[in-house]
Biopython code that builds the backbone (N, CA, C, O; Angstrom):
import numpy as np
from Bio.PDB.StructureBuilder import StructureBuilder

atoms = [
    (1, "MET", "N", (-6.254, 29.706, -2.076)),
    (1, "MET", "CA", (-6.981, 28.822, -1.185)),
    (1, "MET", "C", (-6.313, 27.451, -1.172)),
    (1, "MET", "O", (-5.951, 26.928, -2.226)),
    (2, "ARG", "N", (-6.154, 26.885, -0.024)),
    (2, "ARG", "CA", (-5.503, 25.579, 0.147)),
    (2, "ARG", "C", (-6.492, 24.455, -0.171)),
    (2, "ARG", "O", (-7.644, 24.505, 0.260)),
    (3, "PRO", "N", (-6.053, 23.449, -0.916)),
    (3, "PRO", "CA", (-6.942, 22.310, -1.190)),
    (3, "PRO", "C", (-7.147, 21.453, 0.058)),
    (3, "PRO", "O", (-6.324, 21.462, 0.973)),
    (4, "ASN", "N", (-8.265, 20.706, 0.082)),
    (4, "ASN", "CA", (-8.585, 19.838, 1.212)),
    (4, "ASN", "C", (-8.038, 18.436, 1.042)),
    (4, "ASN", "O", (-7.982, 17.674, 2.008)),
    (5, "GLY", "N", (-7.637, 18.084, -0.158)),
    (5, "GLY", "CA", (-7.134, 16.740, -0.421)),
    (5, "GLY", "C", (-6.584, 16.644, -1.827)),
    (5, "GLY", "O", (-6.631, 17.602, -2.599)),
    (6, "LEU", "N", (-6.064, 15.474, -2.146)),
    (6, "LEU", "CA", (-5.441, 15.248, -3.449)),
    (6, "LEU", "C", (-5.951, 13.925, -4.014)),
    (6, "LEU", "O", (-5.813, 12.878, -3.381)),
    (7, "TYR", "N", (-6.537, 13.978, -5.198)),
    (7, "TYR", "CA", (-6.957, 12.769, -5.909)),
    (7, "TYR", "C", (-5.985, 12.563, -7.065)),
    (7, "TYR", "O", (-5.777, 13.464, -7.877)),
    (8, "VAL", "N", (-5.396, 11.384, -7.137)),
    (8, "VAL", "CA", (-4.434, 11.083, -8.189)),
    (8, "VAL", "C", (-5.011, 9.967, -9.061)),
    (8, "VAL", "O", (-5.058, 8.814, -8.633)),
    (9, "PRO", "N", (-5.452, 10.298, -10.283)),
    (9, "PRO", "CA", (-6.012, 9.263, -11.153)),
    (9, "PRO", "C", (-4.911, 8.339, -11.662)),
    (9, "PRO", "O", (-3.739, 8.715, -11.677)),
    (10, "GLY", "N", (-5.280, 7.158, -12.068)),
    (10, "GLY", "CA", (-4.306, 6.235, -12.643)),
    (10, "GLY", "C", (-3.971, 6.652, -14.058)),
    (10, "GLY", "O", (-4.700, 7.426, -14.677)),
    (11, "GLY", "N", (-2.888, 6.146, -14.558)),
    (11, "GLY", "CA", (-2.501, 6.441, -15.925)),
    (11, "GLY", "C", (-1.009, 6.293, -16.117)),
    (11, "GLY", "O", (-0.225, 6.406, -15.175)),
    (12, "ALA", "N", (-0.636, 6.040, -17.351)),
    (12, "ALA", "CA", (0.766, 5.791, -17.671)),
    (12, "ALA", "C", (1.669, 6.963, -17.290)),
    (12, "ALA", "O", (2.810, 6.752, -16.880)),
    (13, "LEU", "N", (1.180, 8.176, -17.417)),
    (13, "LEU", "CA", (2.012, 9.337, -17.106)),
    (13, "LEU", "C", (2.291, 9.476, -15.614)),
    (13, "LEU", "O", (3.279, 10.100, -15.226)),
    (14, "LEU", "N", (1.436, 8.906, -14.778)),
    (14, "LEU", "CA", (1.586, 9.064, -13.335)),
    (14, "LEU", "C", (2.149, 7.836, -12.634)),
    (14, "LEU", "O", (2.481, 7.908, -11.451)),
    (15, "ASN", "N", (2.265, 6.723, -13.329)),
    (15, "ASN", "CA", (2.683, 5.475, -12.690)),
    (15, "ASN", "C", (4.058, 5.549, -12.048)),
    (15, "ASN", "O", (4.288, 4.917, -11.017)),
    (16, "ASP", "N", (4.962, 6.294, -12.625)),
    (16, "ASP", "CA", (6.328, 6.358, -12.099)),
    (16, "ASP", "C", (6.516, 7.452, -11.059)),
    (16, "ASP", "O", (7.627, 7.649, -10.565)),
    (17, "THR", "N", (5.455, 8.163, -10.720)),
    (17, "THR", "CA", (5.594, 9.279, -9.788)),
    (17, "THR", "C", (4.936, 9.010, -8.437)),
    (17, "THR", "O", (4.759, 9.933, -7.642)),
    (18, "ASP", "N", (4.575, 7.763, -8.169)),
    (18, "ASP", "CA", (3.861, 7.422, -6.935)),
    (18, "ASP", "C", (4.564, 7.944, -5.689)),
    (18, "ASP", "O", (3.948, 8.619, -4.865)),
    (19, "LYS", "N", (5.825, 7.640, -5.551)),
    (19, "LYS", "CA", (6.569, 8.010, -4.343)),
    (19, "LYS", "C", (6.653, 9.525, -4.201)),
    (19, "LYS", "O", (6.441, 10.059, -3.112)),
    (20, "GLY", "N", (6.959, 10.210, -5.279)),
    (20, "GLY", "CA", (7.060, 11.674, -5.229)),
    (20, "GLY", "C", (5.734, 12.340, -4.909)),
    (20, "GLY", "O", (5.679, 13.299, -4.140)),
    (21, "THR", "N", (4.663, 11.822, -5.507)),
    (21, "THR", "CA", (3.335, 12.376, -5.248)),
    (21, "THR", "C", (2.928, 12.122, -3.804)),
    (21, "THR", "O", (2.402, 13.013, -3.136)),
    (22, "ALA", "N", (3.171, 10.909, -3.323)),
    (22, "ALA", "CA", (2.838, 10.573, -1.933)),
    (22, "ALA", "C", (3.659, 11.429, -0.965)),
    (22, "ALA", "O", (3.135, 11.905, 0.043)),
    (23, "ASP", "N", (4.935, 11.622, -1.269)),
    (23, "ASP", "CA", (5.787, 12.461, -0.415)),
    (23, "ASP", "C", (5.278, 13.905, -0.372)),
    (23, "ASP", "O", (5.248, 14.535, 0.686)),
    (24, "PHE", "N", (4.878, 14.418, -1.546)),
    (24, "PHE", "CA", (4.339, 15.786, -1.611)),
    (24, "PHE", "C", (3.075, 15.899, -0.759)),
    (24, "PHE", "O", (2.936, 16.837, 0.026)),
    (25, "ALA", "N", (2.157, 14.947, -0.912)),
    (25, "ALA", "CA", (0.904, 14.977, -0.159)),
    (25, "ALA", "C", (1.175, 14.892, 1.344)),
    (25, "ALA", "O", (0.552, 15.595, 2.139)),
    (26, "LEU", "N", (2.101, 14.032, 1.713)),
    (26, "LEU", "CA", (2.440, 13.862, 3.127)),
    (26, "LEU", "C", (3.061, 15.140, 3.708)),
    (26, "LEU", "O", (2.672, 15.587, 4.787)),
    (27, "SER", "N", (4.014, 15.716, 2.996)),
    (27, "SER", "CA", (4.664, 16.932, 3.503)),
    (27, "SER", "C", (3.698, 18.113, 3.534)),
    (27, "SER", "O", (3.876, 19.045, 4.317)),
    (28, "SER", "N", (2.673, 18.071, 2.680)),
    (28, "SER", "CA", (1.653, 19.129, 2.650)),
    (28, "SER", "C", (0.493, 18.820, 3.589)),
    (28, "SER", "O", (-0.434, 19.618, 3.728)),
    (29, "ARG", "N", (0.552, 17.645, 4.237)),
    (29, "ARG", "CA", (-0.501, 17.179, 5.134)),
    (29, "ARG", "C", (-1.856, 17.114, 4.428)),
    (29, "ARG", "O", (-2.890, 17.487, 4.983)),
    (30, "LEU", "N", (-1.813, 16.625, 3.179)),
    (30, "LEU", "CA", (-3.030, 16.467, 2.383)),
    (30, "LEU", "C", (-3.444, 15.002, 2.345)),
    (30, "LEU", "O", (-2.616, 14.144, 2.038)),
    (31, "PRO", "N", (-4.690, 14.693, 2.646)),
    (31, "PRO", "CA", (-5.170, 13.329, 2.413)),
    (31, "PRO", "C", (-5.081, 13.042, 0.912)),
    (31, "PRO", "O", (-5.505, 13.861, 0.097)),
    (32, "SER", "N", (-4.537, 11.899, 0.552)),
    (32, "SER", "CA", (-4.359, 11.584, -0.870)),
    (32, "SER", "C", (-5.043, 10.264, -1.209)),
    (32, "SER", "O", (-4.886, 9.263, -0.510)),
    (33, "VAL", "N", (-5.805, 10.288, -2.303)),
    (33, "VAL", "CA", (-6.567, 9.132, -2.751)),
    (33, "VAL", "C", (-6.075, 8.746, -4.140)),
    (33, "VAL", "O", (-5.917, 9.596, -5.017)),
    (34, "TYR", "N", (-5.835, 7.447, -4.325)),
    (34, "TYR", "CA", (-5.271, 6.932, -5.563)),
    (34, "TYR", "C", (-6.148, 5.818, -6.132)),
    (34, "TYR", "O", (-7.036, 5.300, -5.454)),
    (35, "VAL", "N", (-5.885, 5.465, -7.377)),
    (35, "VAL", "CA", (-6.592, 4.358, -8.018)),
    (35, "VAL", "C", (-5.903, 3.036, -7.696)),
    (35, "VAL", "O", (-6.574, 2.028, -7.470)),
    (36, "TRP", "N", (-4.571, 3.030, -7.673)),
    (36, "TRP", "CA", (-3.808, 1.779, -7.516)),
    (36, "TRP", "C", (-3.232, 1.661, -6.114)),
    (36, "TRP", "O", (-2.739, 2.638, -5.551)),
    (37, "SER", "N", (-3.295, 0.479, -5.564)),
    (37, "SER", "CA", (-2.840, 0.250, -4.183)),
    (37, "SER", "C", (-1.336, 0.436, -4.025)),
    (37, "SER", "O", (-0.874, 0.713, -2.918)),
    (38, "GLU", "N", (-0.568, 0.296, -5.079)),
    (38, "GLU", "CA", (0.887, 0.501, -4.984)),
    (38, "GLU", "C", (1.212, 1.913, -4.520)),
    (38, "GLU", "O", (2.237, 2.135, -3.875)),
    (39, "SER", "N", (0.354, 2.857, -4.840)),
    (39, "SER", "CA", (0.567, 4.235, -4.387)),
    (39, "SER", "C", (0.433, 4.344, -2.879)),
    (39, "SER", "O", (1.107, 5.162, -2.253)),
    (40, "VAL", "N", (-0.428, 3.528, -2.290)),
    (40, "VAL", "CA", (-0.591, 3.515, -0.837)),
    (40, "VAL", "C", (0.624, 2.853, -0.198)),
    (40, "VAL", "O", (1.069, 3.266, 0.873)),
    (41, "ASP", "N", (1.154, 1.837, -0.849)),
    (41, "ASP", "CA", (2.385, 1.206, -0.372)),
    (41, "ASP", "C", (3.539, 2.213, -0.358)),
    (41, "ASP", "O", (4.463, 2.099, 0.448)),
    (42, "SER", "N", (3.476, 3.209, -1.266)),
    (42, "SER", "CA", (4.516, 4.233, -1.356)),
    (42, "SER", "C", (4.294, 5.388, -0.391)),
    (42, "SER", "O", (5.101, 6.317, -0.348)),
    (43, "GLY", "N", (3.196, 5.346, 0.398)),
    (43, "GLY", "CA", (2.960, 6.384, 1.388)),
    (43, "GLY", "C", (1.678, 7.162, 1.206)),
    (43, "GLY", "O", (1.379, 8.046, 2.009)),
    (44, "GLY", "N", (0.905, 6.858, 0.165)),
    (44, "GLY", "CA", (-0.383, 7.521, -0.008)),
    (44, "GLY", "C", (-1.355, 7.103, 1.075)),
    (44, "GLY", "O", (-1.149, 6.087, 1.740)),
    (45, "LEU", "N", (-2.417, 7.882, 1.259)),
    (45, "LEU", "CA", (-3.376, 7.601, 2.325)),
    (45, "LEU", "C", (-4.274, 6.413, 2.002)),
    (45, "LEU", "O", (-4.369, 5.476, 2.795)),
    (46, "LEU", "N", (-4.930, 6.443, 0.853)),
    (46, "LEU", "CA", (-5.803, 5.324, 0.519)),
    (46, "LEU", "C", (-5.974, 5.199, -0.975)),
    (46, "LEU", "O", (-5.752, 6.141, -1.735)),
    (47, "SER", "N", (-6.376, 4.006, -1.372)),
    (47, "SER", "CA", (-6.700, 3.764, -2.776)),
    (47, "SER", "C", (-8.003, 3.006, -2.856)),
    (47, "SER", "O", (-8.340, 2.207, -1.982)),
    (48, "TYR", "N", (-8.719, 3.275, -3.916)),
    (48, "TYR", "CA", (-9.929, 2.525, -4.215)),
    (48, "TYR", "C", (-9.956, 2.371, -5.716)),
    (48, "TYR", "O", (-10.148, 3.341, -6.450)),
    (49, "GLY", "N", (-9.761, 1.147, -6.169)),
    (49, "GLY", "CA", (-9.713, 0.919, -7.603)),
    (49, "GLY", "C", (-9.798, -0.550, -7.933)),
    (49, "GLY", "O", (-9.903, -1.398, -7.047)),
    (50, "PRO", "N", (-9.752, -0.840, -9.215)),
    (50, "PRO", "CA", (-9.857, -2.226, -9.668)),
    (50, "PRO", "C", (-8.770, -3.100, -9.064)),
    (50, "PRO", "O", (-7.655, -2.644, -8.813)),
    (51, "SER", "N", (-9.104, -4.342, -8.838)),
    (51, "SER", "CA", (-8.138, -5.306, -8.319)),
    (51, "SER", "C", (-7.143, -5.671, -9.417)),
    (51, "SER", "O", (-7.529, -6.181, -10.469)),
    (52, "TYR", "N", (-5.862, -5.408, -9.167)),
    (52, "TYR", "CA", (-4.817, -5.781, -10.129)),
    (52, "TYR", "C", (-4.813, -7.284, -10.391)),
    (52, "TYR", "O", (-4.633, -7.726, -11.525)),
    (53, "THR", "N", (-5.010, -8.055, -9.341)),
    (53, "THR", "CA", (-4.965, -9.514, -9.456)),
    (53, "THR", "C", (-6.045, -10.018, -10.402)),
    (53, "THR", "O", (-5.765, -10.800, -11.311)),
    (54, "ILE", "N", (-7.260, -9.578, -10.192)),
    (54, "ILE", "CA", (-8.367, -10.034, -11.034)),
    (54, "ILE", "C", (-8.234, -9.484, -12.445)),
    (54, "ILE", "O", (-8.530, -10.187, -13.412)),
    (55, "ALA", "N", (-7.793, -8.239, -12.579)),
    (55, "ALA", "CA", (-7.589, -7.670, -13.911)),
    (55, "ALA", "C", (-6.523, -8.458, -14.671)),
    (55, "ALA", "O", (-6.661, -8.700, -15.870)),
    (56, "GLY", "N", (-5.464, -8.856, -13.971)),
    (56, "GLY", "CA", (-4.403, -9.645, -14.605)),
    (56, "GLY", "C", (-4.909, -10.987, -15.105)),
    (56, "GLY", "O", (-4.524, -11.447, -16.180)),
    (57, "ARG", "N", (-5.773, -11.610, -14.317)),
    (57, "ARG", "CA", (-6.356, -12.884, -14.756)),
    (57, "ARG", "C", (-7.209, -12.690, -16.009)),
    (57, "ARG", "O", (-7.210, -13.534, -16.906)),
    (58, "GLY", "N", (-7.935, -11.571, -16.062)),
    (58, "GLY", "CA", (-8.747, -11.281, -17.249)),
    (58, "GLY", "C", (-7.880, -11.092, -18.477)),
    (58, "GLY", "O", (-8.217, -11.570, -19.560)),
    (59, "VAL", "N", (-6.765, -10.398, -18.312)),
    (59, "VAL", "CA", (-5.829, -10.208, -19.433)),
    (59, "VAL", "C", (-5.301, -11.561, -19.891)),
    (59, "VAL", "O", (-5.208, -11.821, -21.091)),
    (60, "ALA", "N", (-4.957, -12.416, -18.945)),
    (60, "ALA", "CA", (-4.447, -13.749, -19.295)),
    (60, "ALA", "C", (-5.486, -14.546, -20.085)),
    (60, "ALA", "O", (-5.140, -15.236, -21.045)),
    (61, "ARG", "N", (-6.753, -14.454, -19.686)),
    (61, "ARG", "CA", (-7.817, -15.151, -20.427)),
    (61, "ARG", "C", (-7.913, -14.639, -21.858)),
    (61, "ARG", "O", (-8.065, -15.422, -22.795)),
    (62, "PHE", "N", (-7.825, -13.325, -22.023)),
    (62, "PHE", "CA", (-7.910, -12.749, -23.362)),
    (62, "PHE", "C", (-6.717, -13.178, -24.213)),
    (62, "PHE", "O", (-6.883, -13.530, -25.380)),
    (63, "ILE", "N", (-5.531, -13.150, -23.640)),
    (63, "ILE", "CA", (-4.332, -13.570, -24.381)),
    (63, "ILE", "C", (-4.460, -15.026, -24.801)),
    (63, "ILE", "O", (-4.122, -15.384, -25.930)),
    (64, "ASP", "N", (-4.945, -15.864, -23.895)),
    (64, "ASP", "CA", (-5.140, -17.279, -24.210)),
    (64, "ASP", "C", (-6.089, -17.443, -25.382)),
    (64, "ASP", "O", (-5.831, -18.238, -26.286)),
    (65, "ARG", "N", (-7.173, -16.707, -25.372)),
    (65, "ARG", "CA", (-8.149, -16.813, -26.460)),
    (65, "ARG", "C", (-7.563, -16.324, -27.782)),
    (65, "ARG", "O", (-7.825, -16.914, -28.831)),
    (66, "ILE", "N", (-6.777, -15.260, -27.742)),
    (66, "ILE", "CA", (-6.162, -14.736, -28.966)),
    (66, "ILE", "C", (-5.141, -15.730, -29.504)),
    (66, "ILE", "O", (-5.089, -15.965, -30.711)),
    (67, "ILE", "N", (-4.332, -16.313, -28.631)),
    (67, "ILE", "CA", (-3.340, -17.313, -29.053)),
    (67, "ILE", "C", (-4.032, -18.504, -29.704)),
    (67, "ILE", "O", (-3.505, -19.110, -30.637)),
    (68, "LYS", "N", (-5.220, -18.832, -29.202)),
    (68, "LYS", "CA", (-5.966, -19.969, -29.750)),
    (68, "LYS", "C", (-6.765, -19.602, -30.999)),
    (68, "LYS", "O", (-7.517, -20.427, -31.517)),
    (69, "GLY", "N", (-6.605, -18.360, -31.490)),
    (69, "GLY", "CA", (-7.206, -17.998, -32.771)),
    (69, "GLY", "C", (-8.336, -16.990, -32.749)),
    (69, "GLY", "O", (-8.823, -16.599, -33.810)),
    (70, "ALA", "N", (-8.767, -16.557, -31.579)),
    (70, "ALA", "CA", (-9.853, -15.569, -31.535)),
    (70, "ALA", "C", (-9.358, -14.229, -32.073)),
    (70, "ALA", "O", (-8.201, -13.858, -31.877)),
    (71, "LYS", "N", (-10.231, -13.526, -32.740)),
    (71, "LYS", "CA", (-9.899, -12.185, -33.227)),
    (71, "LYS", "C", (-10.125, -11.193, -32.087)),
    (71, "LYS", "O", (-11.186, -11.204, -31.463)),
    (72, "PRO", "N", (-9.152, -10.347, -31.812)),
    (72, "PRO", "CA", (-9.318, -9.380, -30.723)),
    (72, "PRO", "C", (-10.591, -8.547, -30.858)),
    (72, "PRO", "O", (-11.236, -8.239, -29.855)),
    (73, "ALA", "N", (-10.956, -8.183, -32.076)),
    (73, "ALA", "CA", (-12.152, -7.370, -32.283)),
    (73, "ALA", "C", (-13.432, -8.109, -31.901)),
    (73, "ALA", "O", (-14.462, -7.482, -31.655)),
    (74, "ASP", "N", (-13.369, -9.434, -31.850)),
    (74, "ASP", "CA", (-14.547, -10.224, -31.495)),
    (74, "ASP", "C", (-14.681, -10.469, -29.992)),
    (74, "ASP", "O", (-15.702, -10.987, -29.539)),
    (75, "LEU", "N", (-13.677, -10.107, -29.231)),
    (75, "LEU", "CA", (-13.721, -10.330, -27.790)),
    (75, "LEU", "C", (-14.571, -9.246, -27.118)),
    (75, "LEU", "O", (-14.555, -8.090, -27.541)),
    (76, "PRO", "N", (-15.301, -9.618, -26.085)),
    (76, "PRO", "CA", (-16.168, -8.627, -25.422)),
    (76, "PRO", "C", (-15.353, -7.610, -24.618)),
    (76, "PRO", "O", (-14.246, -7.894, -24.160)),
    (77, "VAL", "N", (-15.922, -6.446, -24.464)),
    (77, "VAL", "CA", (-15.331, -5.430, -23.601)),
    (77, "VAL", "C", (-15.756, -5.771, -22.179)),
    (77, "VAL", "O", (-16.934, -6.010, -21.917)),
    (78, "GLU", "N", (-14.797, -5.792, -21.266)),
    (78, "GLU", "CA", (-15.094, -6.113, -19.869)),
    (78, "GLU", "C", (-14.790, -4.913, -18.994)),
    (78, "GLU", "O", (-13.889, -4.126, -19.281)),
    (79, "GLN", "N", (-15.554, -4.789, -17.930)),
    (79, "GLN", "CA", (-15.309, -3.757, -16.937)),
    (79, "GLN", "C", (-15.000, -4.435, -15.605)),
    (79, "GLN", "O", (-15.474, -5.541, -15.345)),
    (80, "PRO", "N", (-14.213, -3.779, -14.769)),
    (80, "PRO", "CA", (-13.905, -4.371, -13.464)),
    (80, "PRO", "C", (-15.177, -4.582, -12.641)),
    (80, "PRO", "O", (-16.119, -3.792, -12.707)),
    (81, "THR", "N", (-15.177, -5.649, -11.881)),
    (81, "THR", "CA", (-16.298, -5.916, -10.985)),
    (81, "THR", "C", (-15.839, -5.979, -9.532)),
    (81, "THR", "O", (-16.668, -5.949, -8.623)),
    (82, "LYS", "N", (-14.531, -6.064, -9.301)),
    (82, "LYS", "CA", (-13.969, -6.125, -7.949)),
    (82, "LYS", "C", (-13.059, -4.926, -7.759)),
    (82, "LYS", "O", (-12.136, -4.693, -8.540)),
    (83, "PHE", "N", (-13.336, -4.174, -6.711)),
    (83, "PHE", "CA", (-12.532, -3.005, -6.390)),
    (83, "PHE", "C", (-11.943, -3.191, -4.996)),
    (83, "PHE", "O", (-12.605, -3.705, -4.095)),
    (84, "ASP", "N", (-10.694, -2.770, -4.832)),
    (84, "ASP", "CA", (-9.997, -2.924, -3.552)),
    (84, "ASP", "C", (-9.870, -1.570, -2.858)),
    (84, "ASP", "O", (-9.530, -0.564, -3.480)),
    (85, "LEU", "N", (-10.150, -1.571, -1.560)),
    (85, "LEU", "CA", (-9.930, -0.404, -0.719)),
    (85, "LEU", "C", (-8.725, -0.700, 0.167)),
    (85, "LEU", "O", (-8.740, -1.649, 0.952)),
    (86, "VAL", "N", (-7.679, 0.119, 0.036)),
    (86, "VAL", "CA", (-6.462, -0.046, 0.822)),
    (86, "VAL", "C", (-6.220, 1.259, 1.578)),
    (86, "VAL", "O", (-6.273, 2.345, 1.000)),
    (87, "ILE", "N", (-5.954, 1.136, 2.870)),
    (87, "ILE", "CA", (-5.772, 2.310, 3.731)),
    (87, "ILE", "C", (-4.421, 2.216, 4.431)),
    (87, "ILE", "O", (-4.044, 1.163, 4.946)),
    (88, "ASN", "N", (-3.701, 3.335, 4.441)),
    (88, "ASN", "CA", (-2.403, 3.410, 5.105)),
    (88, "ASN", "C", (-2.573, 4.189, 6.410)),
    (88, "ASN", "O", (-2.647, 5.418, 6.402)),
    (89, "LEU", "N", (-2.635, 3.456, 7.539)),
    (89, "LEU", "CA", (-2.826, 4.105, 8.840)),
    (89, "LEU", "C", (-1.594, 4.893, 9.287)),
    (89, "LEU", "O", (-1.712, 5.857, 10.044)),
    (90, "LYS", "N", (-0.410, 4.482, 8.817)),
    (90, "LYS", "CA", (0.799, 5.245, 9.157)),
    (90, "LYS", "C", (0.698, 6.659, 8.586)),
    (90, "LYS", "O", (1.018, 7.640, 9.257)),
    (91, "THR", "N", (0.250, 6.740, 7.345)),
    (91, "THR", "CA", (0.095, 8.046, 6.699)),
    (91, "THR", "C", (-1.001, 8.850, 7.377)),
    (91, "THR", "O", (-0.846, 10.051, 7.598)),
    (92, "ALA", "N", (-2.118, 8.190, 7.710)),
    (92, "ALA", "CA", (-3.215, 8.891, 8.398)),
    (92, "ALA", "C", (-2.714, 9.522, 9.689)),
    (92, "ALA", "O", (-3.031, 10.673, 9.990)),
    (93, "LYS", "N", (-1.935, 8.770, 10.444)),
    (93, "LYS", "CA", (-1.403, 9.287, 11.706)),
    (93, "LYS", "C", (-0.478, 10.478, 11.467)),
    (93, "LYS", "O", (-0.527, 11.461, 12.206)),
    (94, "GLN", "N", (0.370, 10.393, 10.429)),
    (94, "GLN", "CA", (1.329, 11.468, 10.151)),
    (94, "GLN", "C", (0.639, 12.774, 9.767)),
    (94, "GLN", "O", (1.155, 13.856, 10.046)),
    (95, "ILE", "N", (-0.527, 12.675, 9.126)),
    (95, "ILE", "CA", (-1.219, 13.908, 8.729)),
    (95, "ILE", "C", (-2.315, 14.289, 9.720)),
    (95, "ILE", "O", (-3.052, 15.249, 9.495)),
    (96, "GLY", "N", (-2.425, 13.532, 10.825)),
    (96, "GLY", "CA", (-3.384, 13.863, 11.870)),
    (96, "GLY", "C", (-4.824, 13.521, 11.526)),
    (96, "GLY", "O", (-5.751, 14.216, 11.941)),
    (97, "LEU", "N", (-5.008, 12.455, 10.771)),
    (97, "LEU", "CA", (-6.342, 12.045, 10.336)),
    (97, "LEU", "C", (-6.741, 10.736, 11.008)),
    (97, "LEU", "O", (-5.950, 9.794, 11.054)),
    (98, "THR", "N", (-7.952, 10.675, 11.522)),
    (98, "THR", "CA", (-8.473, 9.455, 12.122)),
    (98, "THR", "C", (-9.431, 8.798, 11.131)),
    (98, "THR", "O", (-10.379, 9.425, 10.659)),
    (99, "ILE", "N", (-9.175, 7.535, 10.827)),
    (99, "ILE", "CA", (-10.053, 6.779, 9.929)),
    (99, "ILE", "C", (-11.111, 6.094, 10.794)),
    (99, "ILE", "O", (-10.764, 5.346, 11.708)),
    (100, "PRO", "N", (-12.388, 6.336, 10.523)),
    (100, "PRO", "CA", (-13.445, 5.724, 11.334)),
    (100, "PRO", "C", (-13.393, 4.188, 11.281)),
    (100, "PRO", "O", (-13.059, 3.615, 10.244)),
    (101, "PRO", "N", (-13.718, 3.532, 12.385)),
    (101, "PRO", "CA", (-13.674, 2.067, 12.428)),
    (101, "PRO", "C", (-14.534, 1.392, 11.357)),
    (101, "PRO", "O", (-14.159, 0.343, 10.833)),
    (102, "ASN", "N", (-15.694, 1.994, 11.028)),
    (102, "ASN", "CA", (-16.541, 1.368, 10.003)),
    (102, "ASN", "C", (-15.902, 1.426, 8.621)),
    (102, "ASN", "O", (-16.172, 0.565, 7.783)),
    (103, "VAL", "N", (-15.062, 2.422, 8.368)),
    (103, "VAL", "CA", (-14.342, 2.488, 7.090)),
    (103, "VAL", "C", (-13.205, 1.462, 7.101)),
    (103, "VAL", "O", (-12.984, 0.768, 6.108)),
    (104, "LEU", "N", (-12.494, 1.368, 8.209)),
    (104, "LEU", "CA", (-11.419, 0.376, 8.331)),
    (104, "LEU", "C", (-11.957, -1.055, 8.157)),
    (104, "LEU", "O", (-11.293, -1.908, 7.569)),
    (105, "ALA", "N", (-13.150, -1.297, 8.669)),
    (105, "ALA", "CA", (-13.749, -2.631, 8.562)),
    (105, "ALA", "C", (-14.049, -3.006, 7.119)),
    (105, "ALA", "O", (-14.100, -4.191, 6.790)),
    (106, "ARG", "N", (-14.247, -2.029, 6.261)),
    (106, "ARG", "CA", (-14.550, -2.293, 4.853)),
    (106, "ARG", "C", (-13.291, -2.441, 3.996)),
    (106, "ARG", "O", (-13.375, -2.859, 2.841)),
    (107, "ALA", "N", (-12.149, -2.107, 4.544)),
    (107, "ALA", "CA", (-10.900, -2.147, 3.784)),
    (107, "ALA", "C", (-10.508, -3.582, 3.454)),
    (107, "ALA", "O", (-10.671, -4.494, 4.264)),
    (108, "ASP", "N", (-9.990, -3.755, 2.251)),
    (108, "ASP", "CA", (-9.454, -5.052, 1.841)),
    (108, "ASP", "C", (-8.072, -5.278, 2.446)),
    (108, "ASP", "O", (-7.658, -6.411, 2.691)),
    (109, "ARG", "N", (-7.363, -4.156, 2.684)),
    (109, "ARG", "CA", (-6.027, -4.247, 3.279)),
    (109, "ARG", "C", (-5.763, -2.955, 4.036)),
    (109, "ARG", "O", (-6.093, -1.867, 3.562)),
    (110, "VAL", "N", (-5.161, -3.084, 5.223)),
    (110, "VAL", "CA", (-4.808, -1.912, 6.032)),
    (110, "VAL", "C", (-3.310, -2.006, 6.332)),
    (110, "VAL", "O", (-2.817, -3.024, 6.818)),
    (111, "ILE", "N", (-2.609, -0.925, 6.029)),
    (111, "ILE", "CA", (-1.177, -0.834, 6.330)),
    (111, "ILE", "C", (-1.058, -0.163, 7.687)),
    (111, "ILE", "O", (-1.508, 0.969, 7.868)),
    (112, "ARG", "N", (-0.452, -0.861, 8.642)),
    (112, "ARG", "CA", (-0.367, -0.335, 10.010)),
    (112, "ARG", "C", (1.025, 0.152, 10.337)),
    (112, "ARG", "O", (1.268, 0.624, 11.447)),
]
sb = StructureBuilder()
sb.init_structure("model")
sb.init_model(0)
sb.init_chain("A")
sb.init_seg("    ")
for serial, (resi, resn, name, xyz) in enumerate(atoms, 1):
    if name == "N":
        sb.init_residue(resn, " ", resi, " ")
    sb.init_atom(name, np.array(xyz, "f"), 0.0, 1.0, " ", f" {name:<3s}", serial, name[0])
structure = sb.get_structure()
């Protein structure tokens, strides 16, 4: 049975395979959903995941606190609060998929 789509979770093992995974999904005409927006830049259909920019700022705050003497074990655990939706319309067109206007309106970034 043929799958209806491809979900690619984030992770160190998959970070270097974005282009190959996106190419596979595209050649198979599979809608592909990713965690990181860089995968959409590589040709994936869409991503919905934590904002790299905001996560990076959080890491910088933690590093600053550790440099100033805080113990890492004493720092609070944080979860993302901002998620980015990125849609690649070029990929949608190539696989024959129409993205509804209300979904496009919610996107943080659209690749045309």
